[in-house]
C-alpha positions in Angstrom: 34.3 -0.1 11.2 31.7 -0.2 8.5 30.8 3.3 8.8 33.9 5.2 10.0 33.3 9.0 10.9 33.8 11.7 8.1 33.9 15.3 8.2 31.3 17.3 6.3 33.9 18.1 3.8 34.7 14.5 3.3 31.1 13.5 3.0 30.4 16.1 0.5 33.4 14.9 -1.4 32.2 11.5 -1.4 28.9 12.7 -2.9 30.3 14.9 -5.5 33.3 12.7 -6.7 32.2 9.3 -6.2 28.3 9.5 -6.6 28.2 12.6 -9.1 26.1 14.7 -7.1 26.0 18.3 -8.1 26.8 20.4 -5.2 27.3 24.1 -6.3 27.1 25.7 -2.9 29.4 23.6 -0.6 29.2 26.0 2.6 25.4 25.9 2.3 25.4 22.2 2.1 27.7 21.8 5.1 25.3 24.1 7.1 22.6 21.9 6.1 24.3 18.7 7.1 25.0 20.5 10.5 21.5 21.0 11.3 20.0 17.7 9.7 22.7 15.2 9.6 23.9 13.1 6.6 21.8 10.3 7.7 18.5 11.9 7.8 19.0 13.8 4.8 20.9 11.8 2.1 20.4 8.3 3.4 16.7 9.1 4.0 15.8 10.8 0.7 18.5 10.0 -1.9 16.9 6.8 -3.5 14.5 8.6 -5.7 17.2 10.7 -7.3 19.6 7.8 -8.2 20.0 5.6 -11.1 19.0 2.0 -10.0 21.5 0.5 -12.4 24.6 2.3 -11.9 24.1 3.8 -8.2 25.0 7.1 -9.3 22.7 10.2 -9.0 20.8 10.9 -12.1 22.0 13.5 -14.5 21.4 17.3 -13.2 20.4 16.2 -10.0 21.9 18.5 -7.1 22.1 18.5 -3.6 19.3 21.1 -3.2 17.0 18.9 -5.1 17.4 16.4 -2.1 17.1 19.1 0.6 13.7 20.2 -1.2 12.1 16.8 -0.9 13.4 16.7 2.6 11.7 20.0 3.3 8.6 18.9 1.4 8.2 15.8 3.7 8.7 17.8 6.8 6.1 20.1 5.9 3.7 17.2 4.8 4.3 15.4 8.2 3.3 18.8 10.0 0.1 19.1 8.0 -0.9 15.5 8.4 -0.2 15.3 12.0 -2.0 18.4 12.8 -5.4 16.8 11.3 -4.7 13.4 12.4 -4.6 14.9 16.1 -7.8 16.7 15.3 -9.4 13.4 14.0 -8.1 11.4 17.1 -9.6 14.0 19.4 -13.0 13.8 17.7 -13.0 9.9 17.6 -12.1 9.6 21.4 -14.9 12.2 22.3 -17.3 10.2 20.3 -16.5 6.9 22.2 -16.3 8.5 25.7 -19.8 10.0 25.1 -21.5 7.0 23.7 -19.8 4.6 26.3 -20.8 7.0 29.4 -24.3 7.3 27.8 -24.7 3.6 27.9 -22.8 2.4 31.0 -22.5 5.6 33.0 -19.6 7.8 34.0 -18.4 5.8 36.9 -14.7 4.7 36.3 -15.6 1.2 37.3 -17.6 0.7 34.1 -14.5 0.9 31.8 -12.5 -1.3 34.1 -15.3 -4.0 34.0 -14.3 -6.9 32.1 -17.9 -7.7 31.4 -18.0 -4.7 29.0 -15.4 -6.1 26.7 -15.9 -8.8 24.3 -13.7 -11.4 25.7 -12.4 -14.2 23.8 -9.1 -16.1 23.3 -7.5 -13.8 20.9 -8.6 -10.3 22.9 -7.7 -11.8 26.4 -4.3 -10.5 26.8 -4.8 -7.2 25.1 -7.9 -6.4 27.4 -5.9 -7.2 30.3 -3.0 -4.8 29.4 -5.6 -2.2 28.7 -7.3 -2.5 32.1 -3.8 -2.6 33.7 -3.2 0.9 31.9 -6.5 2.0 33.6 -5.5 0.8 36.9 -2.3 2.4 36.6 -3.7 5.6 35.9 -6.3 5.4 38.6 -3.5 4.5 41.2 -2.4 8.1 41.5 1.0 7.1 40.3 0.5 9.0 37.0 2.2 12.2 36.2 -1.1 13.6 34.2 -2.3 16.4 36.8 -5.8 16.5 35.6 -6.2 12.5 36.3 -4.8 13.2 39.8 -7.1 16.0 40.2 -10.0 14.2 39.5 -9.1 11.3 41.7 -8.5 13.8 44.5 -11.6 16.0 44.1 -14.2 13.5 42.8 -12.9 10.0 43.6 -13.9 9.3 40.0 -12.1 9.6 36.5 -14.9 9.4 33.9 -14.0 7.9 30.4 -14.0 11.4 28.7 -11.1 12.2 31.1 -9.4 9.0 31.0 -9.6 8.5 27.2 -7.2 11.7 26.8 -4.2 9.8 28.3 -4.5 6.8 25.9 -2.2 6.6 22.9 -4.0 6.5 19.7 -2.9 2.7 19.4 -4.2 2.0 22.8 -7.7 3.7 21.8 -7.9 1.7 18.8 -7.5 -1.4 20.7 -10.0 -0.3 23.3 -12.5 0.3 20.2 -11.8 -3.2 19.0 -12.3 -4.9 22.3 -15.4 -3.3 23.7 -18.9 -4.8 23.4 -20.7 -3.6 20.2 -23.0 -0.9 21.4 -20.8 2.0 22.0 -18.6 1.4 18.8 -21.5 0.9 16.8 -22.8 4.4 17.8 -19.2 5.9 17.0 -19.5 4.5 13.5 -22.7 6.1 13.0 -21.1 9.3 13.9 -18.8 9.0 11.0 -21.0 8.4 8.0 -22.3 5.3 9.3 -19.2 3.3 8.2 -18.7 -0.2 9.5 -16.9 -1.3 12.6 -14.3 -3.1 10.3 -14.0 0.1 8.4 -13.2 2.0 11.4 -10.8 -0.5 12.7 -8.8 -0.3 9.6 -9.0 3.6 9.7 -7.6 3.6 13.2 -4.8 0.9 12.5 -3.5 2.8 9.5 -3.8 6.3 11.1 -2.0 5.1 14.2 1.0 4.1 12.2 0.8 7.4 10.1 0.7 9.5 13.3 3.8 7.6 14.7 5.8 8.3 11.4 4.9 12.0 11.6 5.6 12.4 15.3 8.9 10.8 15.1 10.1 12.6 12.0 10.5 9.5 9.9 10.4 9.8 6.3 6.6 10.0 5.4 5.8 10.7 1.7 7.0 7.2 0.6 5.9 5.4 3.7 3.5 2.4 3.3 1.8 0.5 6.2 1.7 -3.4 6.3 -2.1 -3.3 6.7 -4.4 -1.1 4.5 -7.8 0.7 4.9 -11.1 -0.9 3.7 -12.5 -0.1 0.2 -14.5 2.9 0.4 -16.8 5.0 -1.9 -14.1 7.6 -2.3 -12.0 5.0 -4.2 -14.8 4.4 -6.6 -15.8 8.1 -7.1 -12.1 8.9 -7.9 -12.0 5.9 -10.4 -8.7 4.6 -8.8 -7.4 1.8 -11.0 -7.6 -1.6 -9.7 -5.2 -4.5 -10.2 -6.7 -8.1 -9.5 -9.6 -6.5 -7.7 -7.5 -4.4 -5.4 -7.1 -0.5 -5.5 -3.5 0.4 -6.4 -3.8 3.7 -4.4 -5.3 5.1 -1.3 -4.9 1.7 0.6 -1.6 1.5 2.4 -0.1 4.8 1.4 -0.2 8.5 2.4 -3.4 9.1 0.4 -4.9 6.6 2.5 -4.6 8.9 5.2 -6.3 11.4 3.1 -9.5 9.1 2.6 -9.4 8.5 6.4 -9.5 12.2 7.2 -12.2 12.6 4.7 -14.3 10.4 7.0 -13.3 11.5 10.3 -13.0 15.2 10.1 -15.9 17.5 9.7 -16.4 19.6 6.4 -14.4 22.7 7.7 -11.7 21.0 9.1 -11.2 18.9 5.8 -11.3 21.9 3.7 -8.7 23.4 5.8 -6.7 20.3 5.4 -6.8 20.3 1.8 -6.1 23.8 1.4 -2.8 23.5 3.3 -2.0 20.4 1.6 -2.5 22.0 -1.7 -0.2 25.0 -0.7 2.5 22.4 0.2 2.2 21.1 -3.1 2.4 24.4 -4.7 5.3 25.5 -2.6 7.5 22.6 -3.4 6.0 21.2 -6.8 6.9 17.6 -6.2 7.6 15.5 -9.3 5.1 13.1 -10.6 7.6 10.3 -9.3 7.3 11.5 -5.9 3.5 12.1 -6.2 3.0 8.5 -7.4 5.1 7.1 -4.4 2.6 9.0 -2.2 -0.3 7.2 -3.8 -2.1 10.3 -5.0 -4.1 9.9 -8.1 -4.0 12.7 -10.7 -7.5 14.0 -9.8 -7.1 13.7 -6.0 -8.4 17.2 -5.3 -11.6 16.1 -6.3 -11.9 14.3 -3.1 -13.3 17.4 -1.4 -16.3 17.6 -3.7 -17.4 14.1 -2.9 -20.0 13.4 -0.5 -19.7 10.0 1.5 
């Protein structure tokens, strides 16, 4: 076996004797491994503390340093997930409102193929989306409020149906609909372009999933990136070959997304909680750099869009 079972003492011996990690409190370290797991803690957060040349831990790095980064990342995920959910609810509400204002509240409207921009590239995705609607309208769903509307009103308007869509499914709906409703949604969020909103929803979906699943977040980068914004320019983020090096596919990109999608009060609360998290754990410059945060990131709250 490539990875044979090891007791907590054996794992700590390996870290201490073979990888030169300082473990002053072995009993405390064992308790931590017992509630988190070696894989989640050490495998997940060791890299930034190791010398890439030797493979050993850097001088004066202790077990507690790795645990502190784990806790910082855990709290970071909690803060971001809280406000991503607020933004998600807001954008879903906006689309449902504008769609129903244009097409009416009858459930058949969001099930009509003619309300979507059907082309060869979108066809399969639209059919999958419509099948999700049809399943939820069949009465087989576990969502009590959906079944209530079916029974009591024989109609499930979009402002109800949209609540059962995942953020990814909602993002697809936004992309597939004909332009009228999505354009109105974009006007609700500082009149951004439809392509900008597409990029925001795509990146936010990935960040939401990482946060919800408890995966490492602080250094996570998405394969796609958000469109350039005025925030990149106002923060004077450095460019390399015409591309901003921060705030595109990293954690700071989500800060920019939330700046656009949250109202002023919610964004102020978000930044306050984020600043408190930074103050509590005092992450190193290397960690902050991996997050994509520029040194002047707090100025984002002062800038109008």
